[in-house]
ChimeraX commands (.cxc) that place a marker at each C-alpha (Angstrom):
marker #1 position -13.61,-8.34,-7.65 radius 0.5
marker #1 position -12.20,-9.65,-10.90 radius 0.5
marker #1 position -8.51,-9.67,-11.71 radius 0.5
marker #1 position -9.05,-7.02,-14.41 radius 0.5
marker #1 position -10.99,-4.75,-12.07 radius 0.5
marker #1 position -8.32,-5.13,-9.40 radius 0.5
marker #1 position -5.52,-4.37,-11.89 radius 0.5
marker #1 position -7.29,-1.26,-13.22 radius 0.5
marker #1 position -7.92,0.10,-9.75 radius 0.5
marker #1 position -4.40,-0.72,-8.61 radius 0.5
marker #1 position -2.96,1.17,-11.57 radius 0.5
marker #1 position -5.15,4.19,-10.84 radius 0.5
marker #1 position -4.22,4.17,-7.15 radius 0.5
marker #1 position -0.54,3.82,-8.03 radius 0.5
marker #1 position -0.68,6.69,-10.52 radius 0.5
marker #1 position -2.36,8.91,-7.92 radius 0.5
marker #1 position 0.37,8.03,-5.42 radius 0.5
marker #1 position 3.11,8.73,-7.97 radius 0.5
marker #1 position 1.46,12.07,-8.67 radius 0.5
marker #1 position 1.54,12.82,-4.94 radius 0.5
marker #1 position 5.25,11.96,-4.87 radius 0.5
marker #1 position 6.02,14.24,-7.83 radius 0.5
marker #1 position 3.80,17.12,-6.71 radius 0.5
marker #1 position 5.17,17.04,-3.17 radius 0.5
marker #1 position 8.66,17.22,-4.64 radius 0.5
marker #1 position 7.83,20.65,-6.04 radius 0.5
marker #1 position 7.62,22.20,-2.58 radius 0.5
marker #1 position 10.59,23.69,-0.74 radius 0.5
marker #1 position 12.65,21.06,1.03 radius 0.5
marker #1 position 10.76,18.17,-0.53 radius 0.5
marker #1 position 12.58,17.64,-3.84 radius 0.5
marker #1 position 15.10,15.35,-2.19 radius 0.5
marker #1 position 12.28,12.97,-1.18 radius 0.5
marker #1 position 10.69,12.28,-4.60 radius 0.5
marker #1 position 12.54,8.96,-4.98 radius 0.5
marker #1 position 11.32,7.90,-1.53 radius 0.5
marker #1 position 7.70,8.51,-2.61 radius 0.5
marker #1 position 8.24,6.50,-5.79 radius 0.5
marker #1 position 9.88,3.67,-3.86 radius 0.5
marker #1 position 7.07,3.67,-1.29 radius 0.5
marker #1 position 4.48,3.45,-4.07 radius 0.5
marker #1 position 6.33,0.52,-5.63 radius 0.5
marker #1 position 6.57,-1.31,-2.29 radius 0.5
marker #1 position 2.86,-0.85,-1.56 radius 0.5
marker #1 position 2.00,-1.84,-5.15 radius 0.5
marker #1 position 3.81,-5.18,-4.73 radius 0.5
marker #1 position 2.33,-5.65,-1.27 radius 0.5
marker #1 position -1.20,-5.07,-2.63 radius 0.5
marker #1 position -0.70,-7.68,-5.37 radius 0.5
marker #1 position 0.52,-10.22,-2.81 radius 0.5
marker #1 position -2.43,-9.51,-0.52 radius 0.5
marker #1 position -4.90,-9.75,-3.41 radius 0.5
marker #1 position -3.57,-13.14,-4.53 radius 0.5
marker #1 position -3.54,-14.42,-0.95 radius 0.5
marker #1 position -7.09,-13.14,-0.37 radius 0.5
marker #1 position -8.40,-14.83,-3.52 radius 0.5
marker #1 position -6.85,-18.11,-2.37 radius 0.5
marker #1 position -7.85,-17.88,1.30 radius 0.5
marker #1 position -11.45,-16.79,0.74 radius 0.5
marker #1 position -12.19,-20.15,-0.92 radius 0.5
marker #1 position -10.52,-22.12,1.85 radius 0.5
marker #1 position -12.72,-24.45,3.91 radius 0.5
marker #1 position -10.97,-22.99,6.96 radius 0.5
marker #1 position -13.11,-19.90,7.61 radius 0.5
marker #1 position -10.53,-18.29,9.88 radius 0.5
marker #1 position -7.87,-18.20,7.15 radius 0.5
marker #1 position -9.36,-15.09,5.51 radius 0.5
marker #1 position -9.69,-13.29,8.85 radius 0.5
marker #1 position -6.10,-14.20,9.65 radius 0.5
marker #1 position -5.04,-12.78,6.30 radius 0.5
marker #1 position -6.72,-9.45,6.96 radius 0.5
marker #1 position -5.11,-9.17,10.38 radius 0.5
marker #1 position -1.72,-10.20,8.97 radius 0.5
marker #1 position -2.17,-7.62,6.22 radius 0.5
marker #1 position -2.66,-4.81,8.73 radius 0.5
marker #1 position 0.24,-5.89,10.90 radius 0.5
marker #1 position 2.54,-6.61,7.96 radius 0.5
marker #1 position 1.82,-3.28,6.33 radius 0.5
marker #1 position 2.52,-1.40,9.54 radius 0.5
marker #1 position 5.79,-3.24,10.09 radius 0.5
marker #1 position 6.88,-2.71,6.49 radius 0.5
marker #1 position 6.01,0.98,6.79 radius 0.5
marker #1 position 8.02,1.45,9.96 radius 0.5
marker #1 position 10.94,-0.45,8.44 radius 0.5
marker #1 position 10.85,1.60,5.23 radius 0.5
marker #1 position 10.82,4.90,7.13 radius 0.5
marker #1 position 13.62,3.82,9.48 radius 0.5
marker #1 position 15.78,2.48,6.64 radius 0.5
marker #1 position 15.29,5.69,4.66 radius 0.5
marker #1 position 16.14,7.77,7.72 radius 0.5
marker #1 position 19.26,5.70,8.39 radius 0.5
marker #1 position 20.54,5.37,4.80 radius 0.5
marker #1 position 19.71,8.82,3.40 radius 0.5
marker #1 position 19.90,10.83,6.62 radius 0.5
marker #1 position 17.55,13.47,5.17 radius 0.5
marker #1 position 17.98,17.09,6.19 radius 0.5
marker #1 position 14.31,17.31,7.18 radius 0.5
marker #1 position 11.40,15.02,8.02 radius 0.5
marker #1 position 9.02,16.36,5.39 radius 0.5
marker #1 position 9.22,13.00,3.57 radius 0.5
marker #1 position 6.73,11.65,6.09 radius 0.5
marker #1 position 3.88,13.76,4.64 radius 0.5
marker #1 position 3.71,12.15,1.17 radius 0.5
marker #1 position 4.55,8.79,2.77 radius 0.5
marker #1 position 1.49,8.99,5.03 radius 0.5
marker #1 position -0.73,10.05,2.13 radius 0.5
marker #1 position 0.49,7.12,0.04 radius 0.5
marker #1 position 0.06,4.76,3.01 radius 0.5
marker #1 position -3.51,5.94,3.62 radius 0.5
marker #1 position -4.50,5.69,-0.05 radius 0.5
marker #1 position -3.16,2.13,-0.36 radius 0.5
marker #1 position -4.76,1.14,2.95 radius 0.5
marker #1 position -8.16,2.39,1.78 radius 0.5
marker #1 position -7.70,0.56,-1.53 radius 0.5
marker #1 position -6.72,-2.71,0.19 radius 0.5
marker #1 position -9.60,-2.48,2.64 radius 0.5
marker #1 position -11.99,-1.90,-0.25 radius 0.5
marker #1 position -10.85,-4.88,-2.30 radius 0.5
marker #1 position -10.65,-7.18,0.74 radius 0.5
marker #1 position -14.25,-6.28,1.62 radius 0.5
marker #1 position -15.35,-6.87,-1.97 radius 0.5
marker #1 position -13.68,-10.27,-2.06 radius 0.5
marker #1 position -15.28,-11.24,1.27 radius 0.5
marker #1 position -18.72,-10.00,0.17 radius 0.5
marker #1 position -18.46,-11.85,-3.13 radius 0.5
marker #1 position -17.79,-15.07,-1.24 radius 0.5
marker #1 position -20.95,-14.60,0.87 radius 0.5
marker #1 position -23.19,-14.37,-2.19 radius 0.5
marker link #1:1,2 radius 0.2
marker link #1:2,3 radius 0.2
marker link #1:3,4 radius 0.2
marker link #1:4,5 radius 0.2
marker link #1:5,6 radius 0.2
marker link #1:6,7 radius 0.2
marker link #1:7,8 radius 0.2
marker link #1:8,9 radius 0.2
marker link #1:9,10 radius 0.2
marker link #1:10,11 radius 0.2
marker link #1:11,12 radius 0.2
marker link #1:12,13 radius 0.2
marker link #1:13,14 radius 0.2
marker link #1:14,15 radius 0.2
marker link #1:15,16 radius 0.2
marker link #1:16,17 radius 0.2
marker link #1:17,18 radius 0.2
marker link #1:18,19 radius 0.2
marker link #1:19,20 radius 0.2
marker link #1:20,21 radius 0.2
marker link #1:21,22 radius 0.2
marker link #1:22,23 radius 0.2
marker link #1:23,24 radius 0.2
marker link #1:24,25 radius 0.2
marker link #1:25,26 radius 0.2
marker link #1:26,27 radius 0.2
marker link #1:27,28 radius 0.2
marker link #1:28,29 radius 0.2
marker link #1:29,30 radius 0.2
marker link #1:30,31 radius 0.2
marker link #1:31,32 radius 0.2
marker link #1:32,33 radius 0.2
marker link #1:33,34 radius 0.2
marker link #1:34,35 radius 0.2
marker link #1:35,36 radius 0.2
marker link #1:36,37 radius 0.2
marker link #1:37,38 radius 0.2
marker link #1:38,39 radius 0.2
marker link #1:39,40 radius 0.2
marker link #1:40,41 radius 0.2
marker link #1:41,42 radius 0.2
marker link #1:42,43 radius 0.2
marker link #1:43,44 radius 0.2
marker link #1:44,45 radius 0.2
marker link #1:45,46 radius 0.2
marker link #1:46,47 radius 0.2
marker link #1:47,48 radius 0.2
marker link #1:48,49 radius 0.2
marker link #1:49,50 radius 0.2
marker link #1:50,51 radius 0.2
marker link #1:51,52 radius 0.2
marker link #1:52,53 radius 0.2
marker link #1:53,54 radius 0.2
marker link #1:54,55 radius 0.2
marker link #1:55,56 radius 0.2
marker link #1:56,57 radius 0.2
marker link #1:57,58 radius 0.2
marker link #1:58,59 radius 0.2
marker link #1:59,60 radius 0.2
marker link #1:60,61 radius 0.2
marker link #1:61,62 radius 0.2
marker link #1:62,63 radius 0.2
marker link #1:63,64 radius 0.2
marker link #1:64,65 radius 0.2
marker link #1:65,66 radius 0.2
marker link #1:66,67 radius 0.2
marker link #1:67,68 radius 0.2
marker link #1:68,69 radius 0.2
marker link #1:69,70 radius 0.2
marker link #1:70,71 radius 0.2
marker link #1:71,72 radius 0.2
marker link #1:72,73 radius 0.2
marker link #1:73,74 radius 0.2
marker link #1:74,75 radius 0.2
marker link #1:75,76 radius 0.2
marker link #1:76,77 radius 0.2
marker link #1:77,78 radius 0.2
marker link #1:78,79 radius 0.2
marker link #1:79,80 radius 0.2
marker link #1:80,81 radius 0.2
marker link #1:81,82 radius 0.2
marker link #1:82,83 radius 0.2
marker link #1:83,84 radius 0.2
marker link #1:84,85 radius 0.2
marker link #1:85,86 radius 0.2
marker link #1:86,87 radius 0.2
marker link #1:87,88 radius 0.2
marker link #1:88,89 radius 0.2
marker link #1:89,90 radius 0.2
marker link #1:90,91 radius 0.2
marker link #1:91,92 radius 0.2
marker link #1:92,93 radius 0.2
marker link #1:93,94 radius 0.2
marker link #1:94,95 radius 0.2
marker link #1:95,96 radius 0.2
marker link #1:96,97 radius 0.2
marker link #1:97,98 radius 0.2
marker link #1:98,99 radius 0.2
marker link #1:99,100 radius 0.2
marker link #1:100,101 radius 0.2
marker link #1:101,102 radius 0.2
marker link #1:102,103 radius 0.2
marker link #1:103,104 radius 0.2
marker link #1:104,105 radius 0.2
marker link #1:105,106 radius 0.2
marker link #1:106,107 radius 0.2
marker link #1:107,108 radius 0.2
marker link #1:108,109 radius 0.2
marker link #1:109,110 radius 0.2
marker link #1:110,111 radius 0.2
marker link #1:111,112 radius 0.2
marker link #1:112,113 radius 0.2
marker link #1:113,114 radius 0.2
marker link #1:114,115 radius 0.2
marker link #1:115,116 radius 0.2
marker link #1:116,117 radius 0.2
marker link #1:117,118 radius 0.2
marker link #1:118,119 radius 0.2
marker link #1:119,120 radius 0.2
marker link #1:120,121 radius 0.2
marker link #1:121,122 radius 0.2
marker link #1:122,123 radius 0.2
marker link #1:123,124 radius 0.2
marker link #1:124,125 radius 0.2
marker link #1:125,126 radius 0.2
marker link #1:126,127 radius 0.2
marker link #1:127,128 radius 0.2
view
């Protein structure tokens, strides 16, 4: 996957996630969580860029386990970041409901699918 292709797809994924944040904010009890959806999208955007750069570097490493370690670290890191973001939001904002978790999970799933896709493409490109 080229840098341009990655950037285009990342922008599309991010715009879809921002749309989810804004649309979910139109439902009863969800308007207070729009900023959380935007923040979540921004966090996952930055995380995806970091993972992409690390994957491009590690796939060319003579140490074959480095790329596998990156993919495992990506999964674990993303889960930990997600739990931390939700707990911090819950603690700082003390929202009146837990509906914020719905757009959060959608955004999480979309970015996870995107990251899995580009990590597989990078690994497959290395094989050929």
